[in-house]
NUVODREN-265659 format. One line per 5 residues: number of its first residue (from 1); their letters; for each residue y, x, z of C-alpha. Coordinates in nm, 2 decimals. Layout:
BEGIN
NUM = A = Y:X:Z ~ ...
***
This chain:
BEGIN
1 = MSLIF = 10.51:6.65:18.03 ~ 10.90:6.54:18.10 ~ 11.22:6.73:18.09 ~ 11.54:6.67:18.27 ~ 11.88:6.79:18.16
6 = GQHDD = 12.21:6.77:18.37 ~ 12.23:6.59:18.67 ~ 12.12:6.25:18.79 ~ 12.14:5.99:19.07 ~ 11.84:5.90:19.24
11 = NTLAQ = 11.82:5.56:19.07 ~ 11.84:5.68:18.75 ~ 11.57:5.95:18.80 ~ 11.34:5.70:18.98 ~ 11.34:5.46:18.67
16 = FETCM = 11.27:5.77:18.44 ~ 10.97:5.86:18.65 ~ 10.87:5.49:18.65 ~ 10.88:5.50:18.28 ~ 10.67:5.82:18.26
21 = STGSA = 10.41:5.67:18.48 ~ 10.35:5.35:18.26 ~ 10.12:5.26:17.97 ~ 10.05:5.55:17.74 ~ 10.35:5.76:17.82
26 = VAGVL = 10.25:6.15:17.74 ~ 10.60:6.28:17.70 ~ 10.97:6.22:17.82 ~ 11.34:6.37:17.84 ~ 11.60:6.24:18.02
31 = CADGH = 11.93:6.36:17.86 ~ 12.23:6.49:18.02 ~ 12.44:6.17:17.96 ~ 12.18:5.95:18.12 ~ 12.24:5.67:18.37
36 = LGYNH = 12.08:5.35:18.49 ~ 11.97:5.11:18.23 ~ 11.76:4.79:18.20 ~ 11.41:4.92:18.30 ~ 11.46:5.23:18.12
41 = PIGGV = 11.74:5.47:18.18 ~ 12.01:5.54:17.89 ~ 11.96:5.86:17.75 ~ 11.59:5.83:17.82 ~ 11.34:5.93:17.58
46 = VGYTD = 10.97:5.83:17.60 ~ 10.66:5.91:17.39 ~ 10.37:5.66:17.41 ~ 10.04:5.73:17.23 ~ 9.97:5.34:17.21
51 = HISIS = 10.25:5.14:17.32 ~ 10.61:5.04:17.23 ~ 10.87:4.99:17.50 ~ 11.07:4.68:17.44 ~ 11.29:4.78:17.74
56 = GVGFD = 11.30:5.15:17.59 ~ 11.46:5.00:17.25 ~ 11.68:4.75:17.46 ~ 11.87:4.48:17.33 ~ 12.08:4.63:17.09
61 = IACGN = 11.78:4.73:16.87 ~ 11.93:5.02:16.63 ~ 12.26:5.10:16.79 ~ 12.39:5.40:16.66 ~ 12.68:5.56:16.51
66 = KAIRL = 12.82:5.63:16.15 ~ 13.08:5.90:16.08 ~ 13.24:5.99:15.73 ~ 13.47:6.25:15.65 ~ 13.76:6.18:15.39
71 = DVPYT = 13.95:6.42:15.15 ~ 14.27:6.31:15.33 ~ 14.46:6.53:15.57 ~ 14.54:6.34:15.91 ~ 14.89:6.46:15.88
76 = EIAPR = 14.93:6.23:15.57 ~ 14.84:5.93:15.74 ~ 14.98:6.00:16.10 ~ 15.31:5.82:16.03 ~ 15.14:5.48:15.97
81 = IGTIL = 14.84:5.51:16.21 ~ 14.97:5.22:16.40 ~ 14.97:5.00:16.08 ~ 14.63:5.12:15.98 ~ 14.48:5.02:16.29
86 = QDISR = 14.65:4.65:16.26 ~ 14.53:4.63:15.92 ~ 14.17:4.73:16.03 ~ 14.17:4.48:16.32 ~ 14.26:4.21:16.06
91 = VISFG = 13.96:4.29:15.84 ~ 13.71:4.37:16.10 ~ 13.60:4.15:16.38 ~ 13.53:4.27:16.74 ~ 13.37:4.07:17.04
96 = VGRVN = 13.05:3.92:17.13 ~ 12.96:3.60:16.93 ~ 13.19:3.70:16.65 ~ 13.16:3.61:16.28 ~ 13.27:3.79:15.98
101 = DERVD = 13.52:3.58:15.77 ~ 13.40:3.73:15.47 ~ 13.04:3.67:15.39 ~ 12.84:3.98:15.32 ~ 12.53:3.97:15.12
106 = HDLFD = 12.24:4.25:15.12 ~ 11.89:4.26:14.99 ~ 11.78:4.30:15.36 ~ 11.81:3.88:15.37 ~ 11.51:3.90:15.10
111 = SELWN = 11.28:4.11:15.32 ~ 10.93:4.00:15.43 ~ 11.01:4.14:15.78 ~ 11.19:3.83:15.90 ~ 10.86:3.64:15.85
116 = AADVA = 10.66:3.93:16.00 ~ 10.88:3.92:16.29 ~ 10.88:3.55:16.32 ~ 11.25:3.53:16.32 ~ 11.34:3.36:15.98
121 = HLKEL = 11.51:3.11:16.17 ~ 11.78:3.39:16.27 ~ 11.86:3.48:15.91 ~ 12.18:3.25:15.91 ~ 12.31:3.42:16.23
126 = GRSQL = 12.25:3.75:16.09 ~ 12.44:3.67:15.76 ~ 12.73:3.54:15.94 ~ 12.76:3.84:16.18 ~ 12.67:4.13:15.94
131 = GTVGS = 13.00:4.36:15.95 ~ 13.12:4.27:16.29 ~ 13.17:4.50:16.58 ~ 13.06:4.40:16.95 ~ 13.21:4.46:17.26
136 = GNHYV = 13.14:4.70:17.56 ~ 13.16:5.05:17.43 ~ 13.15:4.98:17.07 ~ 13.44:5.10:16.83 ~ 13.60:5.20:16.52
141 = DIFED = 13.77:5.50:16.55 ~ 14.00:5.73:16.33 ~ 13.97:6.09:16.40 ~ 14.15:6.44:16.31 ~ 13.93:6.74:16.26
146 = CADGS = 14.02:7.00:16.51 ~ 13.95:7.27:16.30 ~ 14.07:7.18:15.94 ~ 14.30:6.85:16.02 ~ 14.08:6.64:15.80
151 = TWIGV = 14.05:6.27:15.84 ~ 13.73:6.12:15.98 ~ 13.60:5.76:16.05 ~ 13.36:5.68:16.30 ~ 13.16:5.37:16.43
156 = HFGSR = 12.96:5.27:16.72 ~ 12.75:4.95:16.71 ~ 12.41:4.78:16.64 ~ 12.22:4.49:16.55 ~ 12.43:4.24:16.71
161 = GLGHK = 12.30:3.91:16.80 ~ 12.03:3.93:16.58 ~ 11.87:4.25:16.78 ~ 11.95:4.07:17.11 ~ 11.76:3.75:16.99
166 = ITTKY = 11.48:3.94:16.87 ~ 11.48:4.14:17.18 ~ 11.47:3.84:17.40 ~ 11.21:3.69:17.19 ~ 10.95:3.96:17.26
171 = LTAAG = 11.04:4.02:17.63 ~ 10.98:3.65:17.69 ~ 10.62:3.67:17.49 ~ 10.54:4.00:17.73 ~ 10.62:3.81:18.04
176 = AKDDM = 10.90:4.06:18.13 ~ 11.08:4.03:18.43 ~ 11.45:3.96:18.43 ~ 11.60:4.27:18.65 ~ 11.68:4.63:18.58
181 = VSPPA = 11.44:4.79:18.83 ~ 11.09:4.65:18.71 ~ 10.88:4.88:18.50 ~ 10.95:4.87:18.13 ~ 10.82:4.58:17.90
186 = LLEAG = 10.54:4.74:17.69 ~ 10.33:4.59:17.38 ~ 10.04:4.76:17.24 ~ 10.15:4.88:16.90 ~ 9.84:4.74:16.76
191 = SDLGR = 9.83:4.43:16.88 ~ 9.96:4.11:16.68 ~ 10.27:4.09:16.94 ~ 10.30:4.48:16.88 ~ 10.33:4.44:16.52
196 = GYLAG = 10.55:4.17:16.53 ~ 10.79:4.36:16.74 ~ 10.78:4.66:16.54 ~ 10.85:4.42:16.23 ~ 11.17:4.33:16.45
201 = IELGG = 11.26:4.67:16.50 ~ 11.28:4.78:16.17 ~ 11.47:4.47:16.05 ~ 11.70:4.56:16.33 ~ 11.73:4.90:16.19
206 = LYAYA = 11.79:4.79:15.82 ~ 12.06:4.53:15.97 ~ 12.24:4.80:16.18 ~ 12.26:5.02:15.89 ~ 12.40:4.79:15.68
211 = GRDWV = 12.66:4.66:15.89 ~ 12.79:5.03:16.00 ~ 12.83:5.11:15.62 ~ 13.02:4.80:15.54 ~ 13.26:4.83:15.83
216 = VEKVR = 13.31:5.22:15.73 ~ 13.35:5.11:15.39 ~ 13.61:4.86:15.51 ~ 13.78:5.11:15.72 ~ 13.79:5.35:15.43
221 = SVVGG = 13.94:5.10:15.18 ~ 14.24:5.06:15.43 ~ 14.28:5.44:15.50 ~ 14.23:5.56:15.14 ~ 14.05:5.85:15.02
226 = DVTFE = 13.72:5.96:14.91 ~ 13.42:6.05:15.12 ~ 13.33:6.43:15.14 ~ 13.07:6.43:15.42 ~ 12.88:6.15:15.63
231 = VHNHH = 12.62:6.12:15.90 ~ 12.45:5.81:16.00 ~ 12.19:5.77:16.30 ~ 12.04:5.50:16.52 ~ 12.01:5.58:16.90
236 = NFAWR = 11.82:5.29:17.03 ~ 11.50:5.26:16.83 ~ 11.12:5.37:16.81 ~ 11.00:5.59:16.54 ~ 10.62:5.71:16.50
241 = ETHGG = 10.64:6.08:16.52 ~ 10.42:6.37:16.60 ~ 10.50:6.64:16.88 ~ 10.26:6.91:16.98 ~ 9.99:6.77:16.76
246 = VDMWV = 10.01:6.45:16.92 ~ 10.10:6.11:16.70 ~ 10.31:5.90:16.94 ~ 10.59:5.63:16.91 ~ 10.90:5.80:17.03
251 = VRKGA = 11.14:5.57:17.19 ~ 11.50:5.66:17.23 ~ 11.73:5.46:17.42 ~ 12.06:5.61:17.40 ~ 11.96:5.94:17.26
256 = TPAFP = 12.01:6.10:16.93 ~ 11.74:6.22:16.70 ~ 11.80:6.59:16.67 ~ 11.54:6.76:16.46 ~ 11.61:7.12:16.31
261 = GQYGF = 11.89:7.06:16.05 ~ 11.95:6.69:16.12 ~ 12.33:6.60:16.21 ~ 12.43:6.36:16.45 ~ 12.77:6.18:16.55
266 = VGGSM = 12.82:6.17:16.92 ~ 13.14:6.03:17.08 ~ 13.30:6.13:17.42 ~ 13.54:5.82:17.51 ~ 13.82:5.68:17.37
271 = GDNAV = 14.04:5.95:17.50 ~ 13.80:6.25:17.46 ~ 13.69:6.45:17.17 ~ 13.38:6.37:16.95 ~ 13.15:6.59:16.78
276 = ILRGV = 12.94:6.64:16.47 ~ 12.64:6.81:16.61 ~ 12.30:6.94:16.44 ~ 11.96:7.01:16.57 ~ 11.82:7.36:16.58
281 = DTPLS = 11.46:7.50:16.58 ~ 11.40:7.64:16.89 ~ 11.09:7.59:17.13 ~ 11.32:7.43:17.40 ~ 11.45:7.16:17.11
286 = AQTLY = 11.07:7.09:17.05 ~ 11.02:7.00:17.42 ~ 11.32:6.75:17.39 ~ 11.10:6.57:17.15 ~ 11.40:6.67:16.90
291 = STVHG = 11.64:6.45:17.10 ~ 12.00:6.49:17.22 ~ 12.28:6.28:17.39 ~ 12.43:5.98:17.22 ~ 12.76:5.99:17.44
296 = AGRVM = 12.92:6.15:17.73 ~ 12.74:5.90:17.97 ~ 12.89:5.66:18.23 ~ 12.96:5.81:18.59 ~ 13.03:5.43:18.72
301 = SRTAA = 12.95:5.07:18.64 ~ 13.18:4.85:18.44 ~ 13.24:4.66:18.75 ~ 13.30:4.94:18.96 ~ 13.57:5.11:18.69
306 = RGKYN = 13.74:4.77:18.67 ~ 13.68:4.56:18.98 ~ 13.51:4.23:18.98 ~ 13.68:3.91:18.85 ~ 13.58:3.52:18.87
311 = RKTGE = 13.48:3.46:18.49 ~ 13.59:3.10:18.52 ~ 13.96:3.16:18.70 ~ 14.02:3.50:18.63 ~ 14.08:3.58:18.99
316 = QLTEG = 14.03:3.94:19.09 ~ 13.76:3.97:19.37 ~ 13.76:4.33:19.41 ~ 13.99:4.61:19.32 ~ 13.82:4.88:19.05
321 = RIGRD = 13.84:5.23:19.11 ~ 14.05:5.31:18.80 ~ 14.39:5.22:18.80 ~ 14.58:5.08:18.48 ~ 14.85:5.33:18.49
326 = EWQAW = 14.62:5.60:18.51 ~ 14.40:5.49:18.24 ~ 14.70:5.44:17.99 ~ 14.88:5.79:18.12 ~ 14.54:5.96:18.01
331 = IRERG = 14.55:5.77:17.63 ~ 14.92:5.86:17.60 ~ 14.87:6.22:17.71 ~ 14.61:6.27:17.42 ~ 14.81:6.11:17.16
336 = VTLIG = 14.58:5.82:17.09 ~ 14.68:5.49:16.98 ~ 14.46:5.20:17.12 ~ 14.41:4.84:17.01 ~ 14.18:4.65:17.25
341 = ADLDE = 13.95:4.77:17.52 ~ 13.99:4.78:17.92 ~ 13.94:4.96:18.25 ~ 13.56:4.93:18.22 ~ 13.59:5.17:17.88
346 = APQAY = 13.86:5.43:18.05 ~ 13.79:5.77:18.00 ~ 13.80:5.82:18.38 ~ 13.45:5.59:18.36 ~ 13.26:5.89:18.18
351 = RRLPD = 13.15:6.24:18.21 ~ 13.32:6.49:18.00 ~ 13.14:6.56:17.68 ~ 13.16:6.94:17.68 ~ 12.97:6.94:18.02
356 = VLAAH = 12.71:6.72:17.87 ~ 12.67:6.91:17.58 ~ 12.67:7.26:17.76 ~ 12.34:7.09:17.94 ~ 12.15:7.09:17.61
361 = AGTIE = 12.27:7.45:17.52 ~ 11.96:7.58:17.30 ~ 11.89:7.25:17.16 ~ 12.19:7.16:16.93 ~ 12.44:7.33:16.76
366 = IVHEL = 12.83:7.19:16.75 ~ 12.95:7.17:16.38 ~ 13.28:6.97:16.39 ~ 13.50:6.87:16.70 ~ 13.69:6.55:16.61
371 = RPRGV = 13.99:6.45:16.83 ~ 14.03:6.07:16.85 ~ 14.39:5.95:16.70 ~ 14.32:5.57:16.67 ~ 14.07:5.36:16.85
376 = IMAGA = 14.01:4.99:16.79 ~ 13.76:4.80:17.05 ~ 13.72:4.44:17.15 ~ 14.00:4.31:17.38 ~ 14.02:4.29:17.75
381 = SEFDP = 13.99:3.91:17.73 ~ 13.65:3.93:17.56 ~ 13.35:3.76:17.77 ~ 13.05:3.99:17.74 ~ 12.77:3.82:17.91
386 = YKD = 12.58:4.15:17.91 ~ 12.83:4.38:18.10 ~ 12.65:4.43:18.43
***
């Protein structure tokens, strides 16, 4: 059984069909924000009775979102939004390979999962990067609630270098091919490798939750105010669930869990509104394996958006489809103060979130709409070896 929302290019559809015909896949969903990914589409959900898809969880194990609402009206902090963003950028590190100036301790470093996943040698890397934000589409945002004007903080990132190295270890052990078009790399969940990888996923999940908790609290301490509501989800993960009476491993890659009553935070782009949504209990939502979008979804690759550059010399080799003036005009018109980022994350590179959400009507309800007022991302000079 498979279900497809929205419109997709032929390559994305073919990749989804390949996933559905591999291993013990019994159910799948392609969400409306879907696009081509490494051996498993972003926005793709696949349920396996006996397998775990390393490709389906992806390199950024437990990438996800956290959002909190504060008891502070945005109008109260608006005059100092620029200063707030500068202060945040001084205490939070953004970019590939960055470490935290402040050592963050956590109970997860005493977990037996490090040994179970055979990654105890990565513990110091994990310690150094906990509480840092990556590059690409990872961010810290300050929002204004469109209804009541309250201030929200939202973040998007995952398990950093730890997750990438765990994934690389098990992809190598599985003999995976290093390309985007091969079938997904699968492990039998009950095998020794499968159990080790599942421990790695669980560890990555704990690590990502701890990192997002730390960053959000650090940002809150800069902004001020108390928390009145929060929502926190992974959207690159594997869960053991039961659907239609069948026990399965549900692998969501760029897809938000949306069980009836469950909240999710979904961003649009740096220049578009985000939402807090909630799953509803309908026959259609059950068919989605209680899953929904994690964002607006790309309509062009990073290279297509910004153009191609020589990484050594900085020379532009091909022109991008988005102009810098066009990008900046979008941001100015919507009143967004931006630190960092580049053309590959411009709003023009994404679908519009209301269109994507409309495709999932009958499976979710929108609870809050949030207008971005301040956005921080890794800067344009950040070298990201995982882009394109």
